[in-house]
C-alpha positions in Angstrom: 0.0 0.0 0.0 1.3 3.5 -0.9 1.3 6.6 1.2 1.1 10.3 0.4 2.4 13.2 2.5 0.7 16.5 1.9 3.5 19.1 1.9 2.5 21.8 -0.5 0.9 24.3 1.8 2.4 27.8 2.2 2.3 27.8 6.0 1.1 31.4 6.3 0.2 30.9 10.0 3.8 30.0 10.7 5.2 33.3 9.4 7.9 34.6 9.8 9.4 31.1 10.1 8.1 30.0 6.7 9.2 33.1 4.8 12.3 31.3 3.4 11.7 27.8 4.6 8.8 25.5 3.7 6.7 24.5 6.7 7.5 20.7 6.4 11.2 21.5 6.8 10.8 23.4 10.1 12.7 21.5 12.7 11.9 20.2 16.1 15.0 19.3 18.1 17.1 19.0 14.9 14.6 16.9 12.9 12.2 18.3 10.3 8.4 17.8 10.7 8.2 15.9 7.5 11.0 13.6 8.5 9.1 12.6 11.6 6.2 11.5 9.4 8.4 9.7 6.9 10.0 7.7 9.6 6.6 6.9 11.1 5.4 5.7 7.7 8.5 3.5 7.2 8.3 2.0 10.6 4.7 1.1 9.9 5.7 -0.6 6.6 4.8 2.2 4.2 7.9 2.6 2.2 6.5 3.7 -1.2 5.8 7.4 -0.5 4.5 10.2 -2.7 5.0 13.8 -1.6 3.3 16.8 -3.2 5.3 20.1 -3.2 4.6 23.6 -4.2 5.8 26.6 -2.2 9.6 26.4 -1.9 9.2 22.8 -3.0 12.7 22.4 -4.4 14.0 22.7 -0.8 11.9 19.7 0.2 13.1 17.6 -2.8 16.7 18.5 -2.2 16.5 17.7 1.5 14.7 14.4 1.2 16.0 13.2 -2.1 14.8 9.8 -3.3 14.1 8.6 0.2 16.9 6.1 0.4 18.3 7.7 3.5 15.1 6.8 5.3 14.7 3.3 3.8 11.9 4.5 1.6 11.3 5.3 -2.1 10.0 8.9 -2.5 8.3 10.2 -5.7 7.3 13.9 -6.0 4.2 15.5 -7.4 5.2 19.1 -8.2 2.2 21.5 -8.3 4.2 24.7 -9.1 4.6 27.6 -6.8 0.9 28.2 -6.0 -0.3 24.7 -5.2 -3.6 22.9 -5.7 -5.0 22.7 -2.1 -5.4 19.3 -0.4 -7.8 17.5 -2.7 -6.3 19.0 -5.8 -2.9 17.8 -4.7 -4.2 14.3 -4.2 -6.0 14.2 -7.6 -2.8 15.4 -9.4 -0.8 12.6 -7.6 -3.2 9.8 -8.5 -1.1 8.5 -11.4 1.7 8.0 -8.8 -0.6 6.5 -6.2 -2.2 3.9 -8.5 -5.7 2.4 -8.5 -5.6 0.8 -5.1 -6.4 2.3 -1.7 -3.7 4.5 -0.2 -3.2 6.5 3.0 -2.6 10.2 3.2 -1.1 12.1 6.1 -0.5 15.8 6.6 3.2 16.8 6.9 2.6 19.2 9.8 1.1 16.9 12.4 2.6 14.6 15.0 0.4 11.7 15.9 1.0 8.4 17.6 -1.8 6.5 15.8 -0.5 3.1 14.7 -0.6 3.5 10.9 -0.1 -0.2 10.2 -3.7 -0.8 11.3 -4.9 0.9 8.2 -3.6 -1.9 6.0 -6.5 -4.1 7.3 -9.2 -1.5 7.5 -12.4 -2.2 5.5 -13.1 0.6 3.2 -15.9 2.2 1.1 -14.5 5.5 -0.1 -12.6 6.8 3.0 -11.7 6.0 6.6 -10.6 8.9 8.8 -8.8 9.1 12.1 -10.5 11.5 14.6 -9.5 13.0 17.9 -11.3 15.0 20.6 -11.7 18.6 19.6 -8.7 20.8 20.5 -9.2 24.3 21.9 -8.5 25.9 18.5 -11.2 23.8 16.8 -14.0 23.2 19.2 -16.7 22.7 16.6 -15.0 19.6 15.2 -15.4 18.2 11.7 -17.4 14.9 11.8 -20.0 13.1 13.9 -19.1 9.5 14.6 -22.0 7.1 14.9 -21.9 3.8 16.8 -21.7 1.9 13.5 -18.4 3.7 12.7 -19.9 5.8 9.9 -19.2 9.6 9.8 -21.6 12.4 9.0 -21.7 16.2 9.3 -24.4 16.1 12.0 -23.8 18.6 14.8 -23.8 16.1 17.7 -20.9 14.0 18.9 -18.4 15.7 16.6 -14.7 15.1 16.5 -11.7 16.7 14.7 -10.1 15.1 11.7 -6.4 14.4 12.3 -5.2 14.7 8.7 -4.7 10.9 8.6 -7.0 9.0 6.2 -7.3 5.9 4.1 -8.7 6.6 0.6 -10.2 4.7 -2.2 -9.2 6.4 -5.5 -12.9 6.3 -6.5 -13.5 9.1 -4.0 -11.9 11.5 -6.5 -13.0 10.0 -9.8 -15.5 12.8 -10.7 -13.0 15.6 -10.0 -10.5 17.1 -12.4 -7.1 18.5 -11.5 -7.9 21.9 -10.0 -7.5 24.0 -6.9 -9.8 22.0 -4.6 -10.1 21.4 -0.8 -10.5 17.9 0.6 -13.0 18.8 3.4 -16.1 19.4 1.2 -15.4 16.2 -0.8 -15.2 14.1 2.4 -18.2 15.7 4.0 -20.3 15.1 0.9 -19.3 11.4 0.8 -19.8 11.1 4.6 -23.4 12.3 4.4 -24.0 9.7 1.7 -22.8 7.0 4.0 -19.5 6.3 2.3 -17.0 7.4 4.9 -16.1 5.5 8.1 -13.9 6.6 11.0 -12.5 5.9 14.4 -11.5 8.0 17.4 -7.9 8.0 18.6 -7.1 8.7 22.2 -3.4 9.2 22.0 -1.1 12.1 21.2 -2.0 14.3 18.2 -0.7 17.7 17.5 -1.4 20.0 14.6 1.7 22.1 14.3 -0.1 25.2 12.9 1.6 28.0 14.8 5.0 28.9 16.1 3.7 28.4 19.6 2.6 24.8 18.9 6.0 24.2 17.3 7.6 25.3 20.6 5.2 23.1 22.6 6.2 20.1 20.4 9.9 20.8 21.2 9.1 20.3 24.9 7.5 16.9 24.2 10.2 15.4 22.0 
C-alpha cells in the first residue's frame, strides 16, 4: 500500500518562520516535521511514498532526495509555486498512487496513531482518524456514529487528524484543479461512504510557532 504526505501548503500561519523555509522542513530538536512522518510511515511498513510540493518545493526535494536515507522510495508531485490545495494535490498525484487504496497524512502533524492498522481496514470511499476537539477547533469536523460511519451532524463531533485511508474512486469525478479535501469528504460522509475511528493518544497540529515550541518540549 502506498502513502502520500501533503507538503504543498504555504504555512502562512507560521510566518515569519516560513518566509524562506517550507513548513514541512521546520525543525523540532534537529529533525524536520516531514522527517518525523516519513520515519513513522516507514516504521509502519509504508515505504513507497508520494510527496506533493509547491511553495519552496525544491528545498523539500533537495532535503529528502529519493528517500533512500530513510529506507523509503519517494516520488514527488510538483504543483508549481501556487499549489492545488489538499484534494487538488491528491488528484494530481493519483497517477503516482495507482488504483488501489492509499493513505494520506499531513506533513505538519505529530500523531502516535499506529498507521499499520490501516492496512487491514475495511473501506468504502474513505476511513478517517479522529480525535477530541482541541481548543482551537472546538466545533469539530465529523460526527461519529456507533456503527463507525461519519456524517456532518452537529452532535458527537470530533476533529479530523489529517490521517486518512482513501479509495481512489473518491476522486474520480473531479479534475485536477485547486480544490479542498474537506467538502469532498463531508459530501461522501453524508451519503454513507466514509467511516472513521476515534484515537485517544497524542496528536498535534503544528499550525503556529507556539505549537512548534510546545512540540519541542514533548520530544
